[in-house]
PLY file of the C-alpha trace (Angstrom):
ply
format ascii 1.0
element vertex 201
property float x
property float y
property float z
element edge 200
property int vertex1
property int vertex2
end_header
28.19 30.22 43.18
29.48 27.04 41.58
27.79 25.30 38.37
28.46 22.07 37.58
28.35 21.01 33.87
27.54 16.88 33.59
28.36 16.05 30.16
26.35 12.54 28.82
27.40 10.41 26.70
24.70 9.02 23.87
24.68 6.56 21.83
23.20 5.30 18.53
21.60 1.61 18.95
23.92 0.05 16.71
26.53 1.67 19.20
25.68 -0.20 22.37
26.74 -3.33 23.87
24.79 -6.63 22.89
23.09 -6.46 27.04
22.37 -2.77 26.68
20.56 -3.24 23.12
18.33 -5.55 24.82
17.43 -3.47 27.69
16.71 -0.81 25.30
14.31 -2.99 23.40
12.49 -4.47 26.56
12.45 -0.84 27.42
10.29 0.33 24.80
8.24 -2.96 24.42
5.07 -1.23 23.32
6.36 1.45 21.41
4.41 -0.01 17.85
1.31 -0.22 19.96
0.72 2.67 22.20
-1.61 3.47 19.18
-4.20 2.39 17.21
-1.96 0.12 15.40
-5.03 -2.33 14.09
-6.53 0.35 11.74
-4.50 -1.13 8.72
-6.07 -4.65 9.34
-9.39 -3.50 10.04
-9.25 -1.79 6.55
-7.80 -4.53 5.11
-10.50 -6.72 6.43
-13.34 -4.50 5.51
-11.98 -4.06 2.11
-11.70 -8.21 1.21
-14.93 -8.41 2.97
-16.87 -6.07 0.22
-15.40 -8.41 -2.58
-17.40 -11.51 -0.81
-20.34 -9.60 -0.53
-19.76 -8.36 3.48
-20.16 -4.98 4.41
-18.69 -4.25 7.80
-19.63 -1.48 9.74
-17.44 -2.24 13.34
-15.31 -4.73 14.13
-14.84 -5.56 17.64
-11.84 -7.63 18.97
-10.11 -8.57 22.34
-6.55 -10.22 22.72
-4.23 -12.15 22.94
-3.72 -14.38 25.81
-6.62 -14.81 27.74
-9.72 -17.67 26.97
-12.75 -14.68 26.17
-10.50 -13.39 22.87
-11.30 -13.11 19.32
-12.75 -10.78 17.21
-16.22 -10.44 15.51
-17.93 -8.02 13.13
-21.35 -5.74 12.84
-22.59 -5.71 9.63
-24.45 -7.16 6.53
-24.21 -9.85 3.76
-25.36 -10.91 0.41
-24.37 -12.44 -2.73
-21.43 -10.49 -4.73
-20.56 -11.63 -8.44
-17.29 -12.37 -9.34
-16.43 -12.63 -5.64
-14.02 -15.47 -5.66
-11.87 -14.04 -8.57
-11.96 -10.68 -6.98
-10.35 -12.35 -3.54
-8.05 -14.58 -5.42
-6.76 -11.73 -7.36
-6.50 -9.85 -4.24
-4.81 -12.39 -1.99
-3.66 -14.97 -4.15
-2.01 -17.47 -1.60
-4.54 -17.04 1.10
-6.13 -20.33 1.16
-8.26 -19.90 4.05
-9.88 -16.97 2.54
-10.59 -18.89 -0.63
-11.93 -21.69 1.39
-14.48 -18.63 2.75
-15.39 -17.43 -0.08
-15.69 -20.53 -2.08
-18.13 -21.82 0.69
-20.24 -18.75 0.35
-20.74 -18.73 -3.42
-21.61 -22.83 -2.68
-24.27 -21.66 -0.18
-25.56 -18.85 -2.34
-25.91 -21.41 -5.09
-28.20 -23.66 -3.27
-30.73 -20.83 -2.57
-30.59 -19.42 -6.30
-28.09 -16.29 -4.76
-30.72 -15.32 -2.38
-29.37 -15.34 0.71
-28.87 -12.40 2.84
-27.71 -11.87 6.56
-27.34 -9.46 8.93
-25.06 -9.64 12.35
-24.88 -7.52 15.20
-22.45 -8.17 18.21
-24.21 -9.49 21.70
-22.69 -10.26 24.76
-20.06 -9.20 26.54
-16.73 -10.69 24.69
-15.81 -9.93 21.52
-15.35 -13.38 19.87
-16.98 -14.93 16.76
-19.89 -16.56 19.17
-20.87 -13.58 20.51
-22.90 -12.39 17.71
-26.93 -12.48 16.58
-27.65 -13.32 13.01
-30.96 -13.20 11.21
-30.84 -14.87 7.77
-33.32 -14.09 4.97
-33.63 -16.37 1.70
-35.72 -13.75 0.09
-38.13 -14.88 -2.13
-36.23 -18.24 -2.57
-38.30 -20.99 -0.80
-37.69 -24.52 -0.69
-40.90 -25.86 1.78
-38.36 -28.03 3.58
-37.70 -25.94 6.77
-34.95 -28.33 7.78
-33.01 -27.44 4.62
-33.32 -23.88 5.10
-32.34 -23.71 8.60
-29.03 -26.18 7.30
-28.04 -23.42 5.21
-28.71 -20.87 7.97
-26.59 -22.39 9.86
-23.87 -23.14 7.35
-23.99 -19.49 5.87
-23.47 -18.44 9.89
-20.71 -20.54 10.75
-18.89 -19.33 7.26
-19.15 -16.02 8.31
-18.14 -16.79 12.02
-14.95 -18.27 10.10
-14.43 -14.99 8.67
-14.30 -13.36 11.83
-11.81 -15.99 13.27
-9.51 -14.75 10.17
-9.60 -11.21 11.09
-8.50 -12.17 14.35
-5.87 -14.41 13.54
-4.55 -11.48 11.16
-5.16 -9.16 14.36
-2.90 -11.75 16.62
-0.14 -11.67 13.95
0.01 -8.33 13.71
0.17 -7.55 17.39
2.67 -10.10 18.03
4.88 -8.66 15.24
5.00 -5.04 16.68
5.95 -6.43 20.00
8.66 -8.33 18.51
12.49 -7.55 19.16
12.59 -7.52 15.23
9.75 -4.37 14.72
11.10 -2.87 17.82
14.24 -2.67 16.44
13.57 -1.21 13.07
11.28 1.53 15.22
14.53 2.53 17.27
16.41 2.80 14.29
13.96 4.07 11.87
12.96 7.53 14.73
17.27 7.84 15.30
16.63 7.14 19.05
19.72 7.52 21.30
20.29 5.93 24.42
22.78 6.08 27.46
25.44 3.74 27.73
22.98 1.15 29.49
20.51 1.41 26.98
18.18 4.06 28.84
16.60 6.26 26.10
18.03 10.00 26.09
0 1
1 2
2 3
3 4
4 5
5 6
6 7
7 8
8 9
9 10
10 11
11 12
12 13
13 14
14 15
15 16
16 17
17 18
18 19
19 20
20 21
21 22
22 23
23 24
24 25
25 26
26 27
27 28
28 29
29 30
30 31
31 32
32 33
33 34
34 35
35 36
36 37
37 38
38 39
39 40
40 41
41 42
42 43
43 44
44 45
45 46
46 47
47 48
48 49
49 50
50 51
51 52
52 53
53 54
54 55
55 56
56 57
57 58
58 59
59 60
60 61
61 62
62 63
63 64
64 65
65 66
66 67
67 68
68 69
69 70
70 71
71 72
72 73
73 74
74 75
75 76
76 77
77 78
78 79
79 80
80 81
81 82
82 83
83 84
84 85
85 86
86 87
87 88
88 89
89 90
90 91
91 92
92 93
93 94
94 95
95 96
96 97
97 98
98 99
99 100
100 101
101 102
102 103
103 104
104 105
105 106
106 107
107 108
108 109
109 110
110 111
111 112
112 113
113 114
114 115
115 116
116 117
117 118
118 119
119 120
120 121
121 122
122 123
123 124
124 125
125 126
126 127
127 128
128 129
129 130
130 131
131 132
132 133
133 134
134 135
135 136
136 137
137 138
138 139
139 140
140 141
141 142
142 143
143 144
144 145
145 146
146 147
147 148
148 149
149 150
150 151
151 152
152 153
153 154
154 155
155 156
156 157
157 158
158 159
159 160
160 161
161 162
162 163
163 164
164 165
165 166
166 167
167 168
168 169
169 170
170 171
171 172
172 173
173 174
174 175
175 176
176 177
177 178
178 179
179 180
180 181
181 182
182 183
183 184
184 185
185 186
186 187
187 188
188 189
189 190
190 191
191 192
192 193
193 194
194 195
195 196
196 197
197 198
198 199
199 200
């Protein structure tokens, strides 16, 4: 009986040739998104939502390259005191968030802070227009149906803007995680080893 022992040379990522490095990165394209990578973004969106008075129960999304892609949430909204200051402290450079929370406050002022809303997901897609809203003005009554409908339409639009903000955050996170830079960071952090041609050992 004869036994052959075959030795395989293994390399750290930074020891590979440029061509082998690229091969290694391409072969591990999904390494950062083969689990629930979106959890941090969703938790952050829920935390920011609470600062604005939006309590999010569920977030639905699909992405990121098809016509029906997007994000929406189910939950409720009501006036939250000091919301503008709280959001600006939490996210001092995010101008879109500042616009959303300021518009929510402006609409609440028009109705003496009485607006409440609930939203549920509907339809087969997950974008912001696959949602059903119910808006309540509590004890506030204008006697002007057109005015009430306008306020209702505006509040729905702003809440949908926040859904779109969430989607853009998810999209940015996804494309970062599948970028060469992020994959390389994961490879180096986990000290993976490779054969000379970039195949994971």
